[in-house]
PDBQT receptor file of N, H, CA, C and O in Angstrom, charges set to zero:
ATOM      1  N   MET A   1      18.002  83.463 -38.820  1.00  0.00    +0.000 N 
ATOM      2  CA  MET A   1      18.391  83.952 -37.519  1.00  0.00    +0.000 C 
ATOM      3  C   MET A   1      18.846  82.769 -36.667  1.00  0.00    +0.000 C 
ATOM      4  O   MET A   1      18.164  81.747 -36.593  1.00  0.00    +0.000 OA
ATOM      5  N   LYS A   2      19.979  82.914 -36.040  1.00  0.00    +0.000 N 
ATOM      6  H   LYS A   2      20.533  83.745 -36.100  1.00  0.00    +0.000 HD
ATOM      7  CA  LYS A   2      20.473  81.877 -35.137  1.00  0.00    +0.000 C 
ATOM      8  C   LYS A   2      19.924  82.143 -33.744  1.00  0.00    +0.000 C 
ATOM      9  O   LYS A   2      19.603  83.279 -33.396  1.00  0.00    +0.000 OA
ATOM     10  N   ASN A   3      19.822  81.078 -32.950  1.00  0.00    +0.000 N 
ATOM     11  H   ASN A   3      20.083  80.155 -33.232  1.00  0.00    +0.000 HD
ATOM     12  CA  ASN A   3      19.334  81.267 -31.590  1.00  0.00    +0.000 C 
ATOM     13  C   ASN A   3      19.889  80.191 -30.663  1.00  0.00    +0.000 C 
ATOM     14  O   ASN A   3      20.404  79.163 -31.102  1.00  0.00    +0.000 OA
ATOM     15  N   ARG A   4      19.767  80.461 -29.380  1.00  0.00    +0.000 N 
ATOM     16  H   ARG A   4      19.349  81.297 -29.023  1.00  0.00    +0.000 HD
ATOM     17  CA  ARG A   4      20.251  79.556 -28.327  1.00  0.00    +0.000 C 
ATOM     18  C   ARG A   4      19.100  78.838 -27.640  1.00  0.00    +0.000 C 
ATOM     19  O   ARG A   4      19.269  78.293 -26.549  1.00  0.00    +0.000 OA
ATOM     20  N   LEU A   5      17.951  78.833 -28.261  1.00  0.00    +0.000 N 
ATOM     21  H   LEU A   5      17.813  79.276 -29.147  1.00  0.00    +0.000 HD
ATOM     22  CA  LEU A   5      16.746  78.327 -27.615  1.00  0.00    +0.000 C 
ATOM     23  C   LEU A   5      16.875  76.872 -27.183  1.00  0.00    +0.000 C 
ATOM     24  O   LEU A   5      16.505  76.530 -26.060  1.00  0.00    +0.000 OA
ATOM     25  N   LYS A   6      17.386  76.019 -28.046  1.00  0.00    +0.000 N 
ATOM     26  H   LYS A   6      17.687  76.296 -28.958  1.00  0.00    +0.000 HD
ATOM     27  CA  LYS A   6      17.501  74.593 -27.719  1.00  0.00    +0.000 C 
ATOM     28  C   LYS A   6      18.408  74.380 -26.506  1.00  0.00    +0.000 C 
ATOM     29  O   LYS A   6      18.091  73.585 -25.621  1.00  0.00    +0.000 OA
ATOM     30  N   VAL A   7      19.534  75.091 -26.470  1.00  0.00    +0.000 N 
ATOM     31  H   VAL A   7      19.791  75.736 -27.189  1.00  0.00    +0.000 HD
ATOM     32  CA  VAL A   7      20.480  74.961 -25.356  1.00  0.00    +0.000 C 
ATOM     33  C   VAL A   7      19.848  75.470 -24.067  1.00  0.00    +0.000 C 
ATOM     34  O   VAL A   7      19.934  74.811 -23.031  1.00  0.00    +0.000 OA
ATOM     35  N   LEU A   8      19.218  76.629 -24.123  1.00  0.00    +0.000 N 
ATOM     36  H   LEU A   8      19.148  77.165 -24.964  1.00  0.00    +0.000 HD
ATOM     37  CA  LEU A   8      18.592  77.202 -22.934  1.00  0.00    +0.000 C 
ATOM     38  C   LEU A   8      17.488  76.295 -22.403  1.00  0.00    +0.000 C 
ATOM     39  O   LEU A   8      17.352  76.107 -21.194  1.00  0.00    +0.000 OA
ATOM     40  N   ARG A   9      16.712  75.745 -23.309  1.00  0.00    +0.000 N 
ATOM     41  H   ARG A   9      16.822  75.898 -24.291  1.00  0.00    +0.000 HD
ATOM     42  CA  ARG A   9      15.632  74.837 -22.927  1.00  0.00    +0.000 C 
ATOM     43  C   ARG A   9      16.209  73.581 -22.267  1.00  0.00    +0.000 C 
ATOM     44  O   ARG A   9      15.720  73.139 -21.228  1.00  0.00    +0.000 OA
ATOM     45  N   ALA A  10      17.251  73.014 -22.878  1.00  0.00    +0.000 N 
ATOM     46  H   ALA A  10      17.649  73.373 -23.722  1.00  0.00    +0.000 HD
ATOM     47  CA  ALA A  10      17.867  71.791 -22.350  1.00  0.00    +0.000 C 
ATOM     48  C   ALA A  10      18.485  72.030 -20.974  1.00  0.00    +0.000 C 
ATOM     49  O   ALA A  10      18.423  71.157 -20.107  1.00  0.00    +0.000 OA
ATOM     50  N   GLU A  11      19.079  73.203 -20.768  1.00  0.00    +0.000 N 
ATOM     51  H   GLU A  11      19.129  73.912 -21.472  1.00  0.00    +0.000 HD
ATOM     52  CA  GLU A  11      19.682  73.527 -19.469  1.00  0.00    +0.000 C 
ATOM     53  C   GLU A  11      18.647  73.479 -18.348  1.00  0.00    +0.000 C 
ATOM     54  O   GLU A  11      18.982  73.197 -17.197  1.00  0.00    +0.000 OA
ATOM     55  N   ARG A  12      17.417  73.750 -18.682  1.00  0.00    +0.000 N 
ATOM     56  H   ARG A  12      17.145  73.979 -19.616  1.00  0.00    +0.000 HD
ATOM     57  CA  ARG A  12      16.343  73.752 -17.686  1.00  0.00    +0.000 C 
ATOM     58  C   ARG A  12      15.614  72.411 -17.620  1.00  0.00    +0.000 C 
ATOM     59  O   ARG A  12      14.729  72.220 -16.786  1.00  0.00    +0.000 OA
ATOM     60  N   GLY A  13      15.988  71.487 -18.499  1.00  0.00    +0.000 N 
ATOM     61  H   GLY A  13      16.707  71.642 -19.177  1.00  0.00    +0.000 HD
ATOM     62  CA  GLY A  13      15.347  70.176 -18.505  1.00  0.00    +0.000 C 
ATOM     63  C   GLY A  13      13.942  70.198 -19.078  1.00  0.00    +0.000 C 
ATOM     64  O   GLY A  13      13.127  69.327 -18.772  1.00  0.00    +0.000 OA
ATOM     65  N   TRP A  14      13.656  71.196 -19.912  1.00  0.00    +0.000 N 
ATOM     66  H   TRP A  14      14.317  71.903 -20.160  1.00  0.00    +0.000 HD
ATOM     67  CA  TRP A  14      12.325  71.325 -20.502  1.00  0.00    +0.000 C 
ATOM     68  C   TRP A  14      12.274  70.632 -21.851  1.00  0.00    +0.000 C 
ATOM     69  O   TRP A  14      13.232  70.691 -22.622  1.00  0.00    +0.000 OA
ATOM     70  N   SER A  15      11.173  69.985 -22.134  1.00  0.00    +0.000 N 
ATOM     71  H   SER A  15      10.395  69.937 -21.507  1.00  0.00    +0.000 HD
ATOM     72  CA  SER A  15      10.938  69.455 -23.479  1.00  0.00    +0.000 C 
ATOM     73  C   SER A  15      10.429  70.594 -24.362  1.00  0.00    +0.000 C 
ATOM     74  O   SER A  15      10.098  71.676 -23.878  1.00  0.00    +0.000 OA
ATOM     75  N   GLN A  16      10.377  70.330 -25.647  1.00  0.00    +0.000 N 
ATOM     76  H   GLN A  16      10.646  69.451 -26.041  1.00  0.00    +0.000 HD
ATOM     77  CA  GLN A  16       9.796  71.335 -26.548  1.00  0.00    +0.000 C 
ATOM     78  C   GLN A  16       8.345  71.604 -26.152  1.00  0.00    +0.000 C 
ATOM     79  O   GLN A  16       7.878  72.741 -26.222  1.00  0.00    +0.000 OA
ATOM     80  N   GLN A  17       7.635  70.556 -25.736  1.00  0.00    +0.000 N 
ATOM     81  H   GLN A  17       8.014  69.632 -25.679  1.00  0.00    +0.000 HD
ATOM     82  CA  GLN A  17       6.238  70.718 -25.319  1.00  0.00    +0.000 C 
ATOM     83  C   GLN A  17       6.136  71.583 -24.075  1.00  0.00    +0.000 C 
ATOM     84  O   GLN A  17       5.241  72.422 -23.977  1.00  0.00    +0.000 OA
ATOM     85  N   ASP A  18       7.051  71.390 -23.113  1.00  0.00    +0.000 N 
ATOM     86  H   ASP A  18       7.779  70.708 -23.193  1.00  0.00    +0.000 HD
ATOM     87  CA  ASP A  18       7.057  72.214 -21.902  1.00  0.00    +0.000 C 
ATOM     88  C   ASP A  18       7.200  73.691 -22.259  1.00  0.00    +0.000 C 
ATOM     89  O   ASP A  18       6.452  74.533 -21.762  1.00  0.00    +0.000 OA
ATOM     90  N   LEU A  19       8.160  73.996 -23.118  1.00  0.00    +0.000 N 
ATOM     91  H   LEU A  19       8.768  73.312 -23.522  1.00  0.00    +0.000 HD
ATOM     92  CA  LEU A  19       8.380  75.386 -23.515  1.00  0.00    +0.000 C 
ATOM     93  C   LEU A  19       7.192  75.915 -24.301  1.00  0.00    +0.000 C 
ATOM     94  O   LEU A  19       6.771  77.054 -24.101  1.00  0.00    +0.000 OA
ATOM     95  N   ALA A  20       6.657  75.106 -25.182  1.00  0.00    +0.000 N 
ATOM     96  H   ALA A  20       6.999  74.181 -25.344  1.00  0.00    +0.000 HD
ATOM     97  CA  ALA A  20       5.498  75.525 -25.981  1.00  0.00    +0.000 C 
ATOM     98  C   ALA A  20       4.330  75.914 -25.081  1.00  0.00    +0.000 C 
ATOM     99  O   ALA A  20       3.653  76.912 -25.328  1.00  0.00    +0.000 OA
ATOM    100  N   GLU A  21       4.098  75.125 -24.040  1.00  0.00    +0.000 N 
ATOM    101  H   GLU A  21       4.647  74.314 -23.839  1.00  0.00    +0.000 HD
ATOM    102  CA  GLU A  21       2.999  75.439 -23.115  1.00  0.00    +0.000 C 
ATOM    103  C   GLU A  21       3.259  76.745 -22.385  1.00  0.00    +0.000 C 
ATOM    104  O   GLU A  21       2.337  77.535 -22.186  1.00  0.00    +0.000 OA
ATOM    105  N   ARG A  22       4.482  76.979 -21.990  1.00  0.00    +0.000 N 
ATOM    106  H   ARG A  22       5.231  76.337 -22.152  1.00  0.00    +0.000 HD
ATOM    107  CA  ARG A  22       4.825  78.238 -21.307  1.00  0.00    +0.000 C 
ATOM    108  C   ARG A  22       4.636  79.442 -22.239  1.00  0.00    +0.000 C 
ATOM    109  O   ARG A  22       4.237  80.521 -21.803  1.00  0.00    +0.000 OA
ATOM    110  N   LEU A  23       4.929  79.236 -23.529  1.00  0.00    +0.000 N 
ATOM    111  H   LEU A  23       5.253  78.358 -23.884  1.00  0.00    +0.000 HD
ATOM    112  CA  LEU A  23       4.822  80.317 -24.512  1.00  0.00    +0.000 C 
ATOM    113  C   LEU A  23       3.433  80.429 -25.136  1.00  0.00    +0.000 C 
ATOM    114  O   LEU A  23       3.128  81.403 -25.824  1.00  0.00    +0.000 OA
ATOM    115  N   GLU A  24       2.592  79.415 -24.886  1.00  0.00    +0.000 N 
ATOM    116  H   GLU A  24       2.840  78.624 -24.327  1.00  0.00    +0.000 HD
ATOM    117  CA  GLU A  24       1.254  79.354 -25.483  1.00  0.00    +0.000 C 
ATOM    118  C   GLU A  24       1.332  79.285 -27.008  1.00  0.00    +0.000 C 
ATOM    119  O   GLU A  24       0.603  79.978 -27.717  1.00  0.00    +0.000 OA
ATOM    120  N   VAL A  25       2.240  78.426 -27.494  1.00  0.00    +0.000 N 
ATOM    121  H   VAL A  25       2.833  77.863 -26.918  1.00  0.00    +0.000 HD
ATOM    122  CA  VAL A  25       2.365  78.139 -28.928  1.00  0.00    +0.000 C 
ATOM    123  C   VAL A  25       2.427  76.619 -29.076  1.00  0.00    +0.000 C 
ATOM    124  O   VAL A  25       2.452  75.895 -28.080  1.00  0.00    +0.000 OA
ATOM    125  N   SER A  26       2.450  76.144 -30.300  1.00  0.00    +0.000 N 
ATOM    126  H   SER A  26       2.429  76.731 -31.109  1.00  0.00    +0.000 HD
ATOM    127  CA  SER A  26       2.535  74.708 -30.534  1.00  0.00    +0.000 C 
ATOM    128  C   SER A  26       3.969  74.209 -30.379  1.00  0.00    +0.000 C 
ATOM    129  O   SER A  26       4.923  74.977 -30.501  1.00  0.00    +0.000 OA
ATOM    130  N   ARG A  27       4.107  72.917 -30.110  1.00  0.00    +0.000 N 
ATOM    131  H   ARG A  27       3.332  72.293 -30.011  1.00  0.00    +0.000 HD
ATOM    132  CA  ARG A  27       5.433  72.310 -30.047  1.00  0.00    +0.000 C 
ATOM    133  C   ARG A  27       6.132  72.446 -31.391  1.00  0.00    +0.000 C 
ATOM    134  O   ARG A  27       7.349  72.618 -31.448  1.00  0.00    +0.000 OA
ATOM    135  N   GLN A  28       5.356  72.368 -32.482  1.00  0.00    +0.000 N 
ATOM    136  H   GLN A  28       4.367  72.228 -32.436  1.00  0.00    +0.000 HD
ATOM    137  CA  GLN A  28       5.925  72.510 -33.819  1.00  0.00    +0.000 C 
ATOM    138  C   GLN A  28       6.522  73.905 -34.012  1.00  0.00    +0.000 C 
ATOM    139  O   GLN A  28       7.529  74.054 -34.704  1.00  0.00    +0.000 OA
ATOM    140  N   SER A  29       5.922  74.910 -33.419  1.00  0.00    +0.000 N 
ATOM    141  H   SER A  29       5.104  74.790 -32.857  1.00  0.00    +0.000 HD
ATOM    142  CA  SER A  29       6.468  76.272 -33.508  1.00  0.00    +0.000 C 
ATOM    143  C   SER A  29       7.808  76.361 -32.801  1.00  0.00    +0.000 C 
ATOM    144  O   SER A  29       8.746  76.968 -33.317  1.00  0.00    +0.000 OA
ATOM    145  N   VAL A  30       7.904  75.755 -31.614  1.00  0.00    +0.000 N 
ATOM    146  H   VAL A  30       7.142  75.261 -31.195  1.00  0.00    +0.000 HD
ATOM    147  CA  VAL A  30       9.169  75.749 -30.883  1.00  0.00    +0.000 C 
ATOM    148  C   VAL A  30      10.235  75.050 -31.718  1.00  0.00    +0.000 C 
ATOM    149  O   VAL A  30      11.356  75.544 -31.838  1.00  0.00    +0.000 OA
ATOM    150  N   ASN A  31       9.887  73.902 -32.297  1.00  0.00    +0.000 N 
ATOM    151  H   ASN A  31       8.976  73.501 -32.200  1.00  0.00    +0.000 HD
ATOM    152  CA  ASN A  31      10.834  73.162 -33.125  1.00  0.00    +0.000 C 
ATOM    153  C   ASN A  31      11.288  74.002 -34.311  1.00  0.00    +0.000 C 
ATOM    154  O   ASN A  31      12.479  74.034 -34.622  1.00  0.00    +0.000 OA
ATOM    155  N   ALA A  32      10.361  74.682 -34.978  1.00  0.00    +0.000 N 
ATOM    156  H   ALA A  32       9.394  74.656 -34.725  1.00  0.00    +0.000 HD
ATOM    157  CA  ALA A  32      10.700  75.498 -36.146  1.00  0.00    +0.000 C 
ATOM    158  C   ALA A  32      11.611  76.662 -35.778  1.00  0.00    +0.000 C 
ATOM    159  O   ALA A  32      12.512  77.010 -36.543  1.00  0.00    +0.000 OA
ATOM    160  N   ILE A  33      11.388  77.263 -34.621  1.00  0.00    +0.000 N 
ATOM    161  H   ILE A  33      10.656  76.981 -34.000  1.00  0.00    +0.000 HD
ATOM    162  CA  ILE A  33      12.259  78.353 -34.169  1.00  0.00    +0.000 C 
ATOM    163  C   ILE A  33      13.648  77.808 -33.856  1.00  0.00    +0.000 C 
ATOM    164  O   ILE A  33      14.653  78.386 -34.270  1.00  0.00    +0.000 OA
ATOM    165  N   GLU A  34      13.706  76.691 -33.123  1.00  0.00    +0.000 N 
ATOM    166  H   GLU A  34      12.890  76.221 -32.787  1.00  0.00    +0.000 HD
ATOM    167  CA  GLU A  34      15.003  76.113 -32.753  1.00  0.00    +0.000 C 
ATOM    168  C   GLU A  34      15.839  75.735 -33.968  1.00  0.00    +0.000 C 
ATOM    169  O   GLU A  34      17.060  75.894 -33.955  1.00  0.00    +0.000 OA
ATOM    170  N   THR A  35      15.199  75.241 -35.006  1.00  0.00    +0.000 N 
ATOM    171  H   THR A  35      14.208  75.111 -35.017  1.00  0.00    +0.000 HD
ATOM    172  CA  THR A  35      15.932  74.789 -36.193  1.00  0.00    +0.000 C 
ATOM    173  C   THR A  35      16.148  75.897 -37.213  1.00  0.00    +0.000 C 
ATOM    174  O   THR A  35      16.733  75.663 -38.270  1.00  0.00    +0.000 OA
ATOM    175  N   GLY A  36      15.679  77.107 -36.902  1.00  0.00    +0.000 N 
ATOM    176  H   GLY A  36      15.204  77.297 -36.043  1.00  0.00    +0.000 HD
ATOM    177  CA  GLY A  36      15.904  78.238 -37.792  1.00  0.00    +0.000 C 
ATOM    178  C   GLY A  36      14.987  78.289 -39.000  1.00  0.00    +0.000 C 
ATOM    179  O   GLY A  36      15.222  79.065 -39.926  1.00  0.00    +0.000 OA
ATOM    180  N   ARG A  37      13.940  77.467 -39.000  1.00  0.00    +0.000 N 
ATOM    181  H   ARG A  37      13.748  76.837 -38.248  1.00  0.00    +0.000 HD
ATOM    182  CA  ARG A  37      12.986  77.489 -40.123  1.00  0.00    +0.000 C 
ATOM    183  C   ARG A  37      11.936  78.576 -39.962  1.00  0.00    +0.000 C 
ATOM    184  O   ARG A  37      11.209  78.883 -40.906  1.00  0.00    +0.000 OA
ATOM    185  N   TYR A  38      11.852  79.159 -38.773  1.00  0.00    +0.000 N 
ATOM    186  H   TYR A  38      12.443  78.909 -38.006  1.00  0.00    +0.000 HD
ATOM    187  CA  TYR A  38      10.842  80.180 -38.497  1.00  0.00    +0.000 C 
ATOM    188  C   TYR A  38      11.440  81.208 -37.549  1.00  0.00    +0.000 C 
ATOM    189  O   TYR A  38      12.038  80.853 -36.533  1.00  0.00    +0.000 OA
ATOM    190  N   ASP A  39      11.279  82.478 -37.882  1.00  0.00    +0.000 N 
ATOM    191  H   ASP A  39      10.793  82.767 -38.708  1.00  0.00    +0.000 HD
ATOM    192  CA  ASP A  39      11.692  83.565 -36.996  1.00  0.00    +0.000 C 
ATOM    193  C   ASP A  39      10.469  84.019 -36.205  1.00  0.00    +0.000 C 
ATOM    194  O   ASP A  39       9.433  84.321 -36.797  1.00  0.00    +0.000 OA
ATOM    195  N   PRO A  40      10.572  84.072 -34.885  1.00  0.00    +0.000 N 
ATOM    196  CA  PRO A  40       9.405  84.443 -34.085  1.00  0.00    +0.000 C 
ATOM    197  C   PRO A  40       9.017  85.903 -34.303  1.00  0.00    +0.000 C 
ATOM    198  O   PRO A  40       9.847  86.738 -34.662  1.00  0.00    +0.000 OA
ATOM    199  N   SER A  41       7.752  86.187 -34.080  1.00  0.00    +0.000 N 
ATOM    200  H   SER A  41       7.077  85.509 -33.788  1.00  0.00    +0.000 HD
ATOM    201  CA  SER A  41       7.283  87.578 -34.094  1.00  0.00    +0.000 C 
ATOM    202  C   SER A  41       7.953  88.310 -32.933  1.00  0.00    +0.000 C 
ATOM    203  O   SER A  41       8.469  87.680 -32.010  1.00  0.00    +0.000 OA
ATOM    204  N   LEU A  42       7.943  89.611 -32.984  1.00  0.00    +0.000 N 
ATOM    205  H   LEU A  42       7.524  90.122 -33.734  1.00  0.00    +0.000 HD
ATOM    206  CA  LEU A  42       8.550  90.395 -31.906  1.00  0.00    +0.000 C 
ATOM    207  C   LEU A  42       7.870  90.128 -30.561  1.00  0.00    +0.000 C 
ATOM    208  O   LEU A  42       8.571  89.959 -29.563  1.00  0.00    +0.000 OA
ATOM    209  N   PRO A  43       6.529  90.081 -30.490  1.00  0.00    +0.000 N 
ATOM    210  CA  PRO A  43       5.910  89.761 -29.198  1.00  0.00    +0.000 C 
ATOM    211  C   PRO A  43       6.324  88.380 -28.676  1.00  0.00    +0.000 C 
ATOM    212  O   PRO A  43       6.539  88.215 -27.475  1.00  0.00    +0.000 OA
ATOM    213  N   LEU A  44       6.435  87.396 -29.562  1.00  0.00    +0.000 N 
ATOM    214  H   LEU A  44       6.260  87.531 -30.537  1.00  0.00    +0.000 HD
ATOM    215  CA  LEU A  44       6.854  86.064 -29.137  1.00  0.00    +0.000 C 
ATOM    216  C   LEU A  44       8.313  86.080 -28.695  1.00  0.00    +0.000 C 
ATOM    217  O   LEU A  44       8.662  85.426 -27.712  1.00  0.00    +0.000 OA
ATOM    218  N   ALA A  45       9.161  86.803 -29.392  1.00  0.00    +0.000 N 
ATOM    219  H   ALA A  45       8.878  87.334 -30.190  1.00  0.00    +0.000 HD
ATOM    220  CA  ALA A  45      10.565  86.913 -28.998  1.00  0.00    +0.000 C 
ATOM    221  C   ALA A  45      10.689  87.522 -27.602  1.00  0.00    +0.000 C 
ATOM    222  O   ALA A  45      11.527  87.094 -26.808  1.00  0.00    +0.000 OA
ATOM    223  N   PHE A  46       9.860  88.516 -27.306  1.00  0.00    +0.000 N 
ATOM    224  H   PHE A  46       9.180  88.863 -27.951  1.00  0.00    +0.000 HD
ATOM    225  CA  PHE A  46       9.869  89.108 -25.968  1.00  0.00    +0.000 C 
ATOM    226  C   PHE A  46       9.407  88.102 -24.918  1.00  0.00    +0.000 C 
ATOM    227  O   PHE A  46       9.976  88.049 -23.828  1.00  0.00    +0.000 OA
ATOM    228  N   ARG A  47       8.379  87.298 -25.228  1.00  0.00    +0.000 N 
ATOM    229  H   ARG A  47       7.916  87.341 -26.114  1.00  0.00    +0.000 HD
ATOM    230  CA  ARG A  47       7.909  86.275 -24.284  1.00  0.00    +0.000 C 
ATOM    231  C   ARG A  47       9.010  85.247 -24.021  1.00  0.00    +0.000 C 
ATOM    232  O   ARG A  47       9.220  84.831 -22.882  1.00  0.00    +0.000 OA
ATOM    233  N   ILE A  48       9.707  84.845 -25.079  1.00  0.00    +0.000 N 
ATOM    234  H   ILE A  48       9.537  85.184 -26.005  1.00  0.00    +0.000 HD
ATOM    235  CA  ILE A  48      10.817  83.898 -24.923  1.00  0.00    +0.000 C 
ATOM    236  C   ILE A  48      11.885  84.496 -24.012  1.00  0.00    +0.000 C 
ATOM    237  O   ILE A  48      12.355  83.839 -23.083  1.00  0.00    +0.000 OA
ATOM    238  N   ALA A  49      12.265  85.738 -24.282  1.00  0.00    +0.000 N 
ATOM    239  H   ALA A  49      11.884  86.271 -25.037  1.00  0.00    +0.000 HD
ATOM    240  CA  ALA A  49      13.286  86.403 -23.467  1.00  0.00    +0.000 C 
ATOM    241  C   ALA A  49      12.843  86.498 -22.008  1.00  0.00    +0.000 C 
ATOM    242  O   ALA A  49      13.642  86.262 -21.101  1.00  0.00    +0.000 OA
ATOM    243  N   ASP A  50      11.595  86.837 -21.779  1.00  0.00    +0.000 N 
ATOM    244  H   ASP A  50      10.946  87.029 -22.516  1.00  0.00    +0.000 HD
ATOM    245  CA  ASP A  50      11.079  86.956 -20.413  1.00  0.00    +0.000 C 
ATOM    246  C   ASP A  50      11.129  85.618 -19.677  1.00  0.00    +0.000 C 
ATOM    247  O   ASP A  50      11.510  85.564 -18.508  1.00  0.00    +0.000 OA
ATOM    248  N   ILE A  51      10.746  84.546 -20.357  1.00  0.00    +0.000 N 
ATOM    249  H   ILE A  51      10.436  84.590 -21.306  1.00  0.00    +0.000 HD
ATOM    250  CA  ILE A  51      10.743  83.216 -19.731  1.00  0.00    +0.000 C 
ATOM    251  C   ILE A  51      12.143  82.815 -19.276  1.00  0.00    +0.000 C 
ATOM    252  O   ILE A  51      12.309  82.201 -18.222  1.00  0.00    +0.000 OA
ATOM    253  N   PHE A  52      13.150  83.167 -20.079  1.00  0.00    +0.000 N 
ATOM    254  H   PHE A  52      13.015  83.666 -20.936  1.00  0.00    +0.000 HD
ATOM    255  CA  PHE A  52      14.519  82.801 -19.731  1.00  0.00    +0.000 C 
ATOM    256  C   PHE A  52      15.238  83.882 -18.931  1.00  0.00    +0.000 C 
ATOM    257  O   PHE A  52      16.387  83.684 -18.536  1.00  0.00    +0.000 OA
ATOM    258  N   GLY A  53      14.593  85.015 -18.681  1.00  0.00    +0.000 N 
ATOM    259  H   GLY A  53      13.659  85.176 -19.002  1.00  0.00    +0.000 HD
ATOM    260  CA  GLY A  53      15.209  86.089 -17.914  1.00  0.00    +0.000 C 
ATOM    261  C   GLY A  53      16.405  86.698 -18.622  1.00  0.00    +0.000 C 
ATOM    262  O   GLY A  53      17.398  87.062 -17.991  1.00  0.00    +0.000 OA
ATOM    263  N   MET A  54      16.298  86.804 -19.941  1.00  0.00    +0.000 N 
ATOM    264  H   MET A  54      15.492  86.508 -20.453  1.00  0.00    +0.000 HD
ATOM    265  CA  MET A  54      17.397  87.326 -20.755  1.00  0.00    +0.000 C 
ATOM    266  C   MET A  54      16.843  88.382 -21.705  1.00  0.00    +0.000 C 
ATOM    267  O   MET A  54      15.633  88.582 -21.800  1.00  0.00    +0.000 OA
ATOM    268  N   THR A  55      17.754  89.051 -22.404  1.00  0.00    +0.000 N 
ATOM    269  H   THR A  55      18.738  88.888 -22.327  1.00  0.00    +0.000 HD
ATOM    270  CA  THR A  55      17.317  89.969 -23.453  1.00  0.00    +0.000 C 
ATOM    271  C   THR A  55      17.154  89.191 -24.756  1.00  0.00    +0.000 C 
ATOM    272  O   THR A  55      17.701  88.099 -24.910  1.00  0.00    +0.000 OA
ATOM    273  N   ILE A  56      16.413  89.752 -25.672  1.00  0.00    +0.000 N 
ATOM    274  H   ILE A  56      15.969  90.639 -25.547  1.00  0.00    +0.000 HD
ATOM    275  CA  ILE A  56      16.245  89.127 -26.988  1.00  0.00    +0.000 C 
ATOM    276  C   ILE A  56      17.606  88.914 -27.638  1.00  0.00    +0.000 C 
ATOM    277  O   ILE A  56      17.857  87.869 -28.237  1.00  0.00    +0.000 OA
ATOM    278  N   GLU A  57      18.480  89.904 -27.519  1.00  0.00    +0.000 N 
ATOM    279  H   GLU A  57      18.276  90.753 -27.033  1.00  0.00    +0.000 HD
ATOM    280  CA  GLU A  57      19.802  89.819 -28.159  1.00  0.00    +0.000 C 
ATOM    281  C   GLU A  57      20.665  88.711 -27.569  1.00  0.00    +0.000 C 
ATOM    282  O   GLU A  57      21.556  88.200 -28.248  1.00  0.00    +0.000 OA
ATOM    283  N   GLU A  58      20.419  88.331 -26.319  1.00  0.00    +0.000 N 
ATOM    284  H   GLU A  58      19.696  88.746 -25.767  1.00  0.00    +0.000 HD
ATOM    285  CA  GLU A  58      21.180  87.236 -25.718  1.00  0.00    +0.000 C 
ATOM    286  C   GLU A  58      20.726  85.874 -26.237  1.00  0.00    +0.000 C 
ATOM    287  O   GLU A  58      21.462  84.894 -26.119  1.00  0.00    +0.000 OA
ATOM    288  N   ILE A  59      19.537  85.802 -26.803  1.00  0.00    +0.000 N 
ATOM    289  H   ILE A  59      18.939  86.598 -26.899  1.00  0.00    +0.000 HD
ATOM    290  CA  ILE A  59      18.987  84.546 -27.289  1.00  0.00    +0.000 C 
ATOM    291  C   ILE A  59      19.090  84.430 -28.801  1.00  0.00    +0.000 C 
ATOM    292  O   ILE A  59      19.403  83.363 -29.329  1.00  0.00    +0.000 OA
ATOM    293  N   PHE A  60      18.825  85.536 -29.499  1.00  0.00    +0.000 N 
ATOM    294  H   PHE A  60      18.571  86.403 -29.069  1.00  0.00    +0.000 HD
ATOM    295  CA  PHE A  60      18.785  85.514 -30.963  1.00  0.00    +0.000 C 
ATOM    296  C   PHE A  60      19.935  86.346 -31.540  1.00  0.00    +0.000 C 
ATOM    297  O   PHE A  60      20.215  87.450 -31.074  1.00  0.00    +0.000 OA
ATOM    298  N   GLN A  61      20.588  85.798 -32.553  1.00  0.00    +0.000 N 
ATOM    299  H   GLN A  61      20.360  84.901 -32.932  1.00  0.00    +0.000 HD
ATOM    300  CA  GLN A  61      21.642  86.518 -33.266  1.00  0.00    +0.000 C 
ATOM    301  C   GLN A  61      21.341  86.476 -34.752  1.00  0.00    +0.000 C 
ATOM    302  O   GLN A  61      20.697  85.548 -35.242  1.00  0.00    +0.000 OA
ATOM    303  N   ARG A  62      21.807  87.479 -35.456  1.00  0.00    +0.000 N 
ATOM    304  H   ARG A  62      22.331  88.232 -35.058  1.00  0.00    +0.000 HD
ATOM    305  CA  ARG A  62      21.646  87.489 -36.908  1.00  0.00    +0.000 C 
ATOM    306  C   ARG A  62      22.371  86.320 -37.524  1.00  0.00    +0.000 C 
ATOM    307  O   ARG A  62      23.515  86.031 -37.175  1.00  0.00    +0.000 OA
ATOM    308  N   GLY A  63      21.704  85.648 -38.439  1.00  0.00    +0.000 N 
ATOM    309  H   GLY A  63      20.775  85.883 -38.722  1.00  0.00    +0.000 HD
ATOM    310  CA  GLY A  63      22.342  84.535 -39.146  1.00  0.00    +0.000 C 
ATOM    311  C   GLY A  63      23.085  85.035 -40.367  1.00  0.00    +0.000 C 
ATOM    312  O   GLY A  63      22.890  86.165 -40.814  1.00  0.00    +0.000 OA
ATOM    313  N   GLU A  64      23.923  84.194 -40.888  1.00  0.00    +0.000 N 
ATOM    314  H   GLU A  64      24.081  83.276 -40.524  1.00  0.00    +0.000 HD
ATOM    315  CA  GLU A  64      24.692  84.542 -42.095  1.00  0.00    +0.000 C 
ATOM    316  C   GLU A  64      23.864  84.301 -43.325  1.00  0.00    +0.000 C 
ATOM    317  O   GLU A  64      24.332  84.533 -44.440  1.00  0.00    +0.000 OA
TER     318      GLU A  64
């Protein structure tokens, strides 16, 4: 799954640790999601969308 998480995070000046704390997950989890090594659970995807004020579909796209 592709995502815009790294770009959205950078636009806000947040580190991976900053976002991880907001999401209540580890920094390693944020890194794994950003690099496409891990797809978030649906509840986590909703938390991510809520933090950025976007829909899940605006952040995550199906990968090839």
